[in-house]
C-alpha positions in Angstrom: -7.8 2.1 14.6 -8.9 -1.4 16.5 -8.4 -3.3 13.6 -5.3 -1.1 12.5 -3.7 -2.4 16.1 -4.2 -5.6 15.6 -1.1 -7.7 14.1 -2.1 -8.7 11.0 0.2 -12.1 11.2 -2.2 -13.0 14.0 -5.4 -12.3 11.5 -3.4 -14.2 8.6 -4.7 -17.7 10.1 -8.3 -16.1 10.6 -8.8 -15.2 6.9 -8.2 -18.8 6.5 -10.3 -20.3 8.5 -13.2 -17.2 6.7 -12.0 -17.6 3.1 -10.1 -21.1 2.8 -6.5 -21.4 1.2 -5.7 -19.7 -2.3 -4.8 -16.4 -3.4 -7.6 -14.8 -1.9 -6.3 -14.6 1.4 -2.6 -13.6 0.8 -4.5 -10.5 -1.2 -6.9 -9.6 1.7 -3.5 -9.7 4.1 -1.6 -7.5 1.8 -4.4 -5.4 1.3 -5.5 -5.4 4.9 -1.9 -4.0 5.8 -1.7 -0.9 3.1 -5.3 0.1 3.6 -4.7 1.9 6.9 -1.6 4.2 5.3 -3.6 5.4 2.2 -6.5 6.2 4.5 -5.2 8.2 6.9 -3.2 10.1 4.2 -5.7 10.8 2.2 -7.6 12.2 4.7 -4.7 14.5 5.9 -4.2 15.5 2.8 -7.5 16.6 2.0 -7.3 18.2 5.5 -4.2 20.6 4.7 -5.8 22.6 2.3 -4.8 26.7 2.1 -7.9 28.6 2.8 -6.9 30.5 -0.5 -7.5 28.1 -2.2 -11.2 27.1 -1.1 -11.8 31.2 -1.0 -11.1 31.1 -4.7 -13.5 28.2 -5.2 -16.4 29.8 -3.2 -15.6 33.4 -5.1 -15.9 31.7 -8.5 -19.1 29.6 -7.1 -17.6 26.4 -8.0 -20.1 23.6 -6.4 -18.9 21.4 -3.6 -18.2 18.2 -6.1 -16.0 20.9 -8.3 -13.7 21.7 -5.0 -13.4 18.3 -4.1 -12.2 17.1 -7.7 -10.5 20.7 -8.7 -8.6 21.6 -5.2 -8.7 19.1 -2.7 -8.3 16.1 -4.7 -5.0 17.1 -6.6 -3.9 18.8 -3.4 -5.0 15.2 -1.8 -2.6 13.1 -4.4 0.8 13.7 -3.1 -0.4 12.4 0.2 -2.1 9.0 -0.9 0.9 8.3 -3.5 3.5 8.6 -0.5 1.3 6.1 1.4 1.4 3.9 -1.9 4.7 3.8 -1.9 4.8 2.5 1.7 2.3 0.2 0.9 3.5 -1.6 -2.1 6.4 -2.5 -0.4 4.5 -3.8 2.8 1.8 -5.3 0.9 4.4 -7.7 -0.4 5.1 -8.4 3.0 1.8 -9.2 3.3 0.8 -11.6 0.6 4.6 -13.2 1.7 3.0 -13.7 5.6 0.2 -14.9 4.0 2.2 -17.7 2.4 3.6 -18.3 5.1 0.5 -19.5 7.3 -1.2 -21.8 4.8 0.3 -21.7 1.1 1.1 -24.7 -1.8 2.6 -22.1 -4.2 4.4 -18.5 -3.9 7.9 -16.8 -2.5 6.6 -17.4 1.3 6.4 -21.4 0.7 9.5 -21.2 -1.0 11.3 -20.4 2.1 9.7 -22.2 4.1 10.6 -25.5 2.6 13.2 -24.3 2.1 14.0 -23.6 5.7 13.2 -27.6 6.3 15.1 -29.0 3.9 18.3 -26.6 4.8 18.7 -25.1 1.1 19.3 -21.8 2.1 20.5 -20.9 -2.0 17.0 -21.0 -2.7 16.0 -19.1 0.0 18.2 -16.7 -0.6 16.8 -16.5 -4.3 13.3 -16.0 -3.3 14.1 -13.4 -0.7 15.8 -11.6 -4.0 12.6 -11.8 -6.0 10.5 -10.7 -3.2 12.9 -7.4 -3.0 12.5 -7.4 -6.7 8.9 -7.2 -6.5 8.7 -5.0 -3.9 11.1 -2.5 -5.7 9.3 -3.3 -9.3 5.7 -1.9 -7.2 7.6 1.3 -5.5 8.9 1.9 -8.9 5.4 1.7 -10.5 3.6 3.9 -7.9 6.9 6.4 -8.0 6.0 6.7 -12.0 2.3 7.0 -11.3 2.9 10.0 -9.1 5.1 11.9 -11.7 2.3 11.5 -14.1 -0.4 12.9 -11.2 1.5 15.0 -8.9 4.4 16.0 -11.1 4.2 19.4 -9.1 5.0 17.3 -5.9 7.9 15.3 -7.3 10.8 17.5 -5.3 8.5 17.8 -2.1 9.5 16.3 1.2 6.7 14.1 1.4 7.6 12.3 -2.2 11.3 11.8 -1.0 
Protein backbone atom coordinates (compact mmCIF):
# COMPACT_ATOMS: atom_id res chain seq x y z
CA UNK A 1 0.00 0.00 0.00
CA UNK A 2 2.88 2.35 0.82
CA UNK A 3 4.39 2.11 -2.67
CA UNK A 4 0.97 2.49 -4.29
CA UNK A 5 0.38 5.80 -2.49
CA UNK A 6 3.59 7.34 -3.83
CA UNK A 7 3.10 9.73 -6.75
CA UNK A 8 4.64 7.92 -9.71
CA UNK A 9 5.92 11.22 -11.11
CA UNK A 10 7.99 11.62 -7.93
CA UNK A 11 9.41 8.10 -8.25
CA UNK A 12 10.52 8.61 -11.86
CA UNK A 13 13.72 10.55 -10.99
CA UNK A 14 14.73 7.80 -8.55
CA UNK A 15 14.42 5.18 -11.28
CA UNK A 16 16.71 7.31 -13.42
CA UNK A 17 19.29 7.57 -10.64
CA UNK A 18 19.19 3.83 -10.01
CA UNK A 19 18.87 2.57 -13.59
CA UNK A 20 20.28 5.35 -15.74
CA UNK A 21 18.76 6.79 -18.87
CA UNK A 22 17.03 4.68 -21.45
CA UNK A 23 13.92 2.65 -22.04
CA UNK A 24 14.08 0.53 -18.86
CA UNK A 25 13.14 3.29 -16.37
CA UNK A 26 10.20 4.34 -18.58
CA UNK A 27 8.98 0.76 -18.79
CA UNK A 28 9.29 0.31 -15.04
CA UNK A 29 7.29 3.47 -14.35
CA UNK A 30 4.54 2.16 -16.62
CA UNK A 31 4.68 -1.24 -14.92
CA UNK A 32 4.57 0.35 -11.46
CA UNK A 33 1.47 2.30 -12.41
CA UNK A 34 -0.26 -0.83 -13.65
CA UNK A 35 0.91 -3.30 -11.01
CA UNK A 36 -1.38 -2.47 -8.12
CA UNK A 37 -4.72 -2.30 -9.96
CA UNK A 38 -4.02 -5.72 -11.47
CA UNK A 39 -2.96 -7.25 -8.15
CA UNK A 40 -5.94 -5.83 -6.28
CA UNK A 41 -8.46 -6.88 -8.93
CA UNK A 42 -6.89 -10.34 -9.14
CA UNK A 43 -7.24 -10.78 -5.38
CA UNK A 44 -10.86 -9.64 -5.53
CA UNK A 45 -11.59 -11.97 -8.44
CA UNK A 46 -10.05 -14.93 -6.66
CA UNK A 47 -12.00 -14.15 -3.49
CA UNK A 48 -15.36 -13.46 -5.16
CA UNK A 49 -16.20 -17.06 -5.91
CA UNK A 50 -19.54 -18.65 -5.22
CA UNK A 51 -19.33 -21.23 -2.47
CA UNK A 52 -21.34 -23.65 -4.63
CA UNK A 53 -18.51 -23.72 -7.16
CA UNK A 54 -15.95 -24.58 -4.50
CA UNK A 55 -18.29 -27.20 -3.04
CA UNK A 56 -18.62 -28.77 -6.48
CA UNK A 57 -14.84 -29.07 -6.67
CA UNK A 58 -14.79 -30.77 -3.28
CA UNK A 59 -17.59 -33.16 -4.25
CA UNK A 60 -15.56 -34.27 -7.27
CA UNK A 61 -12.40 -34.56 -5.11
CA UNK A 62 -10.57 -32.03 -7.25
CA UNK A 63 -7.05 -31.25 -6.04
CA UNK A 64 -6.38 -27.69 -4.91
CA UNK A 65 -4.37 -26.86 -8.05
CA UNK A 66 -7.26 -28.00 -10.24
CA UNK A 67 -9.78 -25.94 -8.24
CA UNK A 68 -7.46 -22.98 -8.73
CA UNK A 69 -6.94 -23.58 -12.45
CA UNK A 70 -10.49 -24.58 -13.39
CA UNK A 71 -12.66 -22.62 -10.96
CA UNK A 72 -10.83 -19.75 -9.26
CA UNK A 73 -8.79 -18.42 -12.22
CA UNK A 74 -11.65 -18.43 -14.74
CA UNK A 75 -13.71 -16.59 -12.13
CA UNK A 76 -10.91 -14.03 -11.75
CA UNK A 77 -10.39 -13.45 -15.51
CA UNK A 78 -13.04 -10.71 -15.82
CA UNK A 79 -11.55 -8.88 -12.81
CA UNK A 80 -7.98 -9.19 -14.11
CA UNK A 81 -8.92 -8.13 -17.63
CA UNK A 82 -10.93 -5.19 -16.33
CA UNK A 83 -7.85 -3.99 -14.43
CA UNK A 84 -5.69 -4.52 -17.52
CA UNK A 85 -8.00 -2.24 -19.51
CA UNK A 86 -7.42 0.55 -17.02
CA UNK A 87 -3.74 -0.27 -16.73
CA UNK A 88 -3.15 -0.27 -20.49
CA UNK A 89 -3.94 3.41 -20.77
CA UNK A 90 -2.34 4.35 -17.45
CA UNK A 91 0.91 2.62 -18.42
CA UNK A 92 1.12 4.80 -21.52
CA UNK A 93 0.84 7.84 -19.26
CA UNK A 94 3.60 6.40 -17.05
CA UNK A 95 5.92 5.87 -19.99
CA UNK A 96 5.32 9.42 -21.20
CA UNK A 97 6.04 10.75 -17.70
CA UNK A 98 9.32 8.85 -17.78
CA UNK A 99 10.13 10.46 -21.11
CA UNK A 100 9.26 13.89 -19.66
CA UNK A 101 11.69 13.44 -16.79
CA UNK A 102 14.71 12.26 -18.72
CA UNK A 103 14.74 10.98 -22.23
CA UNK A 104 15.98 12.15 -25.56
CA UNK A 105 13.53 10.08 -27.55
CA UNK A 106 9.85 9.30 -27.43
CA UNK A 107 6.61 11.20 -27.47
CA UNK A 108 7.13 12.69 -24.01
CA UNK A 109 10.42 14.14 -25.19
CA UNK A 110 8.70 15.54 -28.28
CA UNK A 111 6.12 17.30 -26.10
CA UNK A 112 8.81 18.78 -23.83
CA UNK A 113 10.85 20.08 -26.77
CA UNK A 114 7.80 21.54 -28.53
CA UNK A 115 6.91 23.37 -25.33
CA UNK A 116 10.14 25.36 -25.41
CA UNK A 117 9.87 26.08 -29.14
CA UNK A 118 6.12 26.86 -28.99
CA UNK A 119 5.47 24.34 -31.76
CA UNK A 120 1.84 23.59 -30.90
CA UNK A 121 0.96 21.50 -33.98
CA UNK A 122 3.75 19.00 -33.25
CA UNK A 123 2.69 18.84 -29.59
CA UNK A 124 -0.89 18.04 -30.64
CA UNK A 125 0.40 15.41 -33.06
CA UNK A 126 2.36 13.77 -30.23
CA UNK A 127 -0.74 13.88 -28.01
CA UNK A 128 -2.77 12.27 -30.79
CA UNK A 129 -0.21 9.46 -31.11
CA UNK A 130 -0.26 8.92 -27.34
CA UNK A 131 -4.06 8.65 -27.45
CA UNK A 132 -3.92 6.26 -30.39
CA UNK A 133 -1.39 4.09 -28.56
CA UNK A 134 -3.63 4.00 -25.48
CA UNK A 135 -6.65 3.10 -27.61
CA UNK A 136 -4.72 0.33 -29.37
CA UNK A 137 -3.62 -1.16 -26.06
CA UNK A 138 -7.16 -0.89 -24.69
CA UNK A 139 -8.47 -2.60 -27.82
CA UNK A 140 -5.88 -5.37 -27.52
CA UNK A 141 -6.92 -6.07 -23.93
CA UNK A 142 -10.59 -5.98 -24.97
CA UNK A 143 -9.85 -8.57 -27.66
CA UNK A 144 -8.00 -10.70 -25.14
CA UNK A 145 -10.98 -10.35 -22.82
CA UNK A 146 -13.31 -11.70 -25.51
CA UNK A 147 -10.99 -14.68 -25.97
CA UNK A 148 -10.33 -15.54 -22.33
CA UNK A 149 -13.65 -14.61 -20.74
CA UNK A 150 -16.39 -14.52 -23.39
CA UNK A 151 -19.02 -15.24 -20.74
CA UNK A 152 -18.17 -11.98 -18.98
CA UNK A 153 -18.24 -9.72 -22.05
CA UNK A 154 -21.60 -8.18 -21.14
CA UNK A 155 -21.03 -8.11 -17.41
CA UNK A 156 -20.69 -4.93 -15.36
CA UNK A 157 -16.94 -5.55 -15.00
CA UNK A 158 -16.23 -5.22 -18.72
CA UNK A 159 -18.39 -2.19 -19.38
